[in-house]
C-alpha positions as CSV (number, residue, x, y, z in Angstrom):
1,M,119.4,115.1,121.7
2,T,119.8,111.9,119.6
3,L,119.9,108.9,121.8
4,P,123.5,107.7,122.3
5,D,124.8,104.2,121.6
6,R,124.8,103.6,125.3
7,Y,121.0,103.6,125.3
8,F,120.8,100.7,123.0
9,E,123.5,98.8,124.7
10,D,121.5,99.0,128.0
11,V,118.3,98.0,126.1
12,Y,120.0,95.0,124.4
13,G,121.8,94.1,127.5
14,A,118.6,93.7,129.4
15,S,116.8,91.5,126.6
16,D,117.6,89.7,123.3
17,D,114.4,90.9,121.8
18,P,113.5,94.2,123.7
19,W,110.6,95.1,121.4
20,Q,109.3,91.6,120.8
21,F,109.9,91.7,117.2
22,E,109.9,87.9,117.0
23,T,106.8,87.2,119.1
24,S,104.5,90.3,118.9
25,P,101.2,89.9,116.9
26,Y,101.4,93.8,116.6
27,E,104.9,93.6,114.9
28,A,103.8,90.6,112.7
29,A,100.9,92.7,111.4
30,K,103.0,95.8,110.8
31,Y,105.6,93.8,108.9
32,A,102.9,92.4,106.6
33,R,101.5,95.9,106.1
34,T,105.0,97.1,105.4
35,L,105.7,94.7,102.8
36,A,102.2,95.0,101.1
37,A,102.8,98.7,100.8
38,L,106.0,98.5,98.7
39,P,104.9,99.5,95.1
40,R,107.3,96.9,93.5
41,E,107.5,93.3,94.0
42,H,111.4,93.3,93.5
43,Y,114.2,95.8,94.0
44,G,117.8,95.9,93.0
45,R,119.7,97.4,95.9
46,G,117.9,98.0,99.2
47,L,119.0,99.9,102.5
48,E,117.4,99.1,105.7
49,V,118.2,101.4,108.5
50,G,117.8,100.2,112.1
51,C,117.6,96.5,111.3
52,S,117.8,95.4,115.0
53,I,117.7,91.6,115.2
54,G,116.8,91.0,111.6
55,V,113.1,90.1,111.8
56,L,112.1,92.4,109.1
57,T,115.3,91.9,107.3
58,A,114.6,88.3,106.7
59,Q,111.3,89.2,105.1
60,L,112.9,91.9,102.8
61,A,115.7,89.7,101.7
62,G,113.6,87.8,99.2
63,R,112.4,90.9,97.4
64,M,115.7,92.4,96.4
65,D,119.1,91.5,94.7
66,A,121.1,92.9,97.4
67,L,120.3,94.5,100.9
68,L,122.4,96.5,103.2
69,S,121.0,96.4,106.6
70,V,122.5,98.6,109.4
71,D,122.2,99.2,113.0
72,V,124.2,101.1,115.9
73,N,124.2,98.1,118.2
74,E,126.6,95.0,117.6
75,K,124.6,92.6,119.9
76,A,121.7,93.3,117.5
77,L,123.6,92.9,114.5
78,G,125.1,89.5,115.8
79,R,121.6,88.2,116.2
80,A,120.5,89.5,112.8
81,R,123.5,87.8,111.1
82,A,122.8,84.5,112.8
83,R,119.0,84.7,111.7
84,L,120.1,85.3,108.0
85,A,122.9,82.7,107.9
86,T,120.5,80.0,107.2
87,H,117.5,82.1,105.8
88,P,116.6,81.9,102.2
89,G,117.9,85.0,100.5
90,G,120.5,85.6,103.5
91,E,123.3,85.6,101.1
92,R,122.0,88.7,99.5
93,V,122.3,90.6,102.9
94,T,125.2,92.6,104.1
95,F,125.2,93.8,107.6
96,A,127.2,96.9,109.1
97,R,127.4,99.0,112.1
98,R,126.3,102.5,111.2
99,R,125.1,105.5,113.0
100,L,123.0,108.3,111.2
101,P,123.6,110.9,110.1
102,D,127.4,110.6,110.9
103,D,128.0,107.6,108.8
104,L,125.9,108.5,105.8
105,A,129.0,108.7,103.5
106,A,129.8,105.0,104.4
107,L,126.5,103.8,103.2
108,G,127.3,104.1,99.5
109,G,124.4,104.0,97.1
110,P,122.3,104.5,95.1
111,F,119.5,102.4,96.5
112,D,116.3,101.6,94.9
113,L,114.6,101.1,98.2
114,V,115.2,102.6,101.6
115,V,113.4,101.3,104.5
116,L,113.2,103.4,107.7
117,S,111.2,101.4,110.3
118,E,111.0,102.3,113.9
119,V,114.2,104.1,113.8
120,L,114.1,107.9,113.0
121,Y,112.5,108.9,116.2
122,Y,115.7,108.2,118.0
123,L,117.2,111.2,116.3
124,S,117.2,114.8,117.3
125,P,115.3,117.3,115.0
126,E,118.5,118.5,113.6
127,D,120.1,115.0,113.1
128,L,116.8,114.0,111.5
129,E,117.0,116.6,108.9
130,R,120.7,115.7,108.0
131,A,119.7,112.0,107.9
132,L,116.7,112.6,105.6
133,D,118.8,114.9,103.3
134,G,121.6,112.4,103.0
135,L,119.4,109.4,102.5
136,L,117.5,111.0,99.7
137,E,120.8,111.9,98.0
138,R,121.3,108.1,97.9
139,L,117.9,107.2,96.7
140,A,118.0,106.2,93.0
141,S,115.8,107.8,90.4
142,G,112.4,106.1,90.8
143,G,113.4,104.6,94.0
144,T,111.1,103.9,96.9
145,L,111.4,105.4,100.5
146,L,109.2,103.7,103.0
147,L,108.8,104.9,106.7
148,A,106.9,103.1,109.4
149,H,106.9,104.4,113.1
150,W,105.2,104.0,116.2
151,T,103.0,107.1,116.8
152,P,102.2,107.1,120.7
153,H,104.5,109.5,122.6
154,V,107.4,107.7,124.3
155,H,109.0,109.7,127.1
156,D,112.8,109.0,126.4
157,Y,112.6,109.4,122.6
158,P,113.4,112.7,121.2
159,Q,110.5,112.8,118.6
160,T,107.3,111.1,117.8
161,G,106.6,109.0,114.7
162,D,104.2,111.7,113.4
163,A,107.0,114.3,113.7
164,V,109.4,112.2,111.7
165,H,106.9,111.6,109.0
166,A,105.9,115.1,108.8
167,A,109.7,116.0,108.2
168,A,109.9,113.4,105.4
169,L,106.6,114.8,103.8
170,R,108.0,118.3,103.9
171,R,110.2,117.3,101.0
172,V,107.3,116.2,98.7
173,G,107.4,118.3,95.7
174,T,111.2,118.7,95.6
175,G,112.1,115.6,93.8
176,L,109.7,113.3,95.9
177,R,106.1,112.3,95.5
178,H,103.8,110.7,98.1
179,V,102.3,107.7,96.8
180,H,100.8,105.8,99.8
181,A,99.8,106.5,103.4
182,E,98.1,104.5,106.1
183,R,97.5,104.6,109.8
184,H,96.7,101.8,112.4
185,G,95.8,101.5,116.0
186,D,95.3,104.5,118.4
187,D,97.1,106.7,120.8
188,R,98.0,103.7,123.1
189,E,99.3,101.4,120.3
190,G,99.5,102.5,116.8
191,Y,101.8,103.4,113.9
192,R,101.8,105.1,110.5
193,L,103.2,104.1,107.3
194,D,104.2,106.4,104.4
195,V,105.7,105.7,101.0
196,L,107.3,108.1,98.8
197,E,109.1,107.8,95.4
198,R,112.0,109.8,93.9
199,A,110.3,111.6,91.0
200,D,113.2,113.4,89.2
């Protein structure tokens, strides 16, 4: 079952930065690798799903003309809005509360870049398939799809990062090509990163 909104209300109710996005050396290194893996220096329209408190958002903002960053939690979005209010490039970012796959139609598109960082393993296998299909429909021709997810098992997540990336990679050859892959860490603290491009 996809994790309900209440799960994230409890998480953000207990901490303003529950995953230490602001302070963790692990997160900082992962963000650096995420940005380095993007095949283009600049994008037109971007979509970031699961922006949380906006730490990665702030780093993406300077590399695109317009960025839509979405999350299911209003407290997280409030912190992200405050972070970007005075950040260079913050005026290019629009924030919205959205839940995938139910709110796919509200995303609009097409997007030249879709970033899925630490978000898809919260979805059930069925919702993941719907979300991936809907996001790929909104990916512009030649557009970039980047996935980065924690790979160790987490007991209350519906899926692992590896399962999520495997689902995305099953779409390679049907309008997508796989252009980059890397894996870091181990089974206690690690993540994988995959970059795909729309090839039609």
